[in-house]
N, C-alpha and C positions, 0 to 999 in steps of 0.2 A: 611777430618776430620779437618784439620788445619783451613780451611775457616769457618767451623761451629763454632769452638772455638773462632776464631777472631771476628766473627759477634756477638756471645754471649757476649764477653768481651766488645765490642764497645757499645752494647745495655746497658749493666750494667753501664758503665761509663756514657753514655748519661742520663739514668735515675737518677743516683746519682747526676748529675750536675743539673738536673731540679729541685730537691728538694731545691737547693739553690736559685732558681729563683722564682719570684712571679709576678703575674699581678693582678690588682685590678679592679673588675667589681663592680661598684657602684650600689648595689641593691636599696639603698635609694635615688636614683637620684630624683630630683624634678623639677617641672616647676612652675613658678610664673608669676603673672601680677598684675597690679593695676586696679581696677574696681571702678571708682569714688574715694571715699575716703577709699576704703578697699583694703588691700593687700591680694591676694589670692595665696595659695600654694597648689599644688597637688602632692601627692606622691603615687606610684612612678610616675615620670614625663614621658613625651613622647616627641618624636621628632616631632610628628604630633600635633601641636597646632594651634588654631586660636581664635581670639577674635573680638568682635564688640561692638559698643555702639550706642545708639540712644537716643536723648533727645527731648522732646516736651514740652516747657515751664518748669514747675516744675517737670515733669515726666522724669525719666531716666531709661533706660534698658541696662544692660551690660551682655554680654554672653562670656564665656571662654570655649572652647572645648579643651580637653587635653586627647588624646587617647579615651578611653571609658567613660570619665568623662565629664559631661556638667555642669558648674556652671552658674547659672543665678541670677542676682540681679535686681529686678524690683521694683522701688520706695521703696528701702531698705528691700524688702522681698527676703529672700535667698531660692533658689531652687537648689537642686543638683540631677541630673538624674531623674527628674520629681517628686521628693519628696520635701515637703515644710519643711524648717528648721526655720521658724519664722522670725521675724523682726530683722534688724541690727541697731545698733546705729552708728552714724558717726564715722568713723576711726577704727572701729573694724576689726581685722584680721580674715580671714577664712582660715582653713586648712582642706584639704581632704586627709586623711592618710589611704591608703589601705581600702577605703570604709567608714571609720568613719569620721564624720564631727565635727570640733571644731570650735567654735566662741569665740575669745578672750581667747583661752586656755581651754574653757569648752566644753565638748562633748555635742552635741545635737542629739536628735533623730528625724528622718524624718517621716513625715506623708503624706500619699497619698493626692494629690491635689483633691479638690472636682471637679467633672466634670463641674460644672457651671464656676469655675475659669478657667479651661483649655480652654473652649470654649468661654469665654467672649471676646467680641471684644475689641481691643485696644481703648483707650480713643479718639484718633484722628478719628477712624471710626464712633464714635457715633455723633460727632459734625457736 
């Protein structure tokens, strides 16, 4: 009986001590990168990121993969997860926050890309 009482008392002391302890899990962690003249931030971030860039003369394509989010800037046209978010001006910031897309602080609505744009060969393939 005494062991049960001691175990219960030790559990109560441990639980009361835990209330004074804290640990912080950052729910709003972010991942970011520079894509040409644009700074891109994705929230929540991911430990699994990759980026690439390709330039052909005046044409430039940048891609940033962050978990389940793919941001692509092709000749200043912004695409996030296969949706088009319009044209960017030089130096504008892009933020993808829990699925919402902001350009220079203003929320934008995505539009499905037309099938002809998806299947269009890259400029270097035409020449």
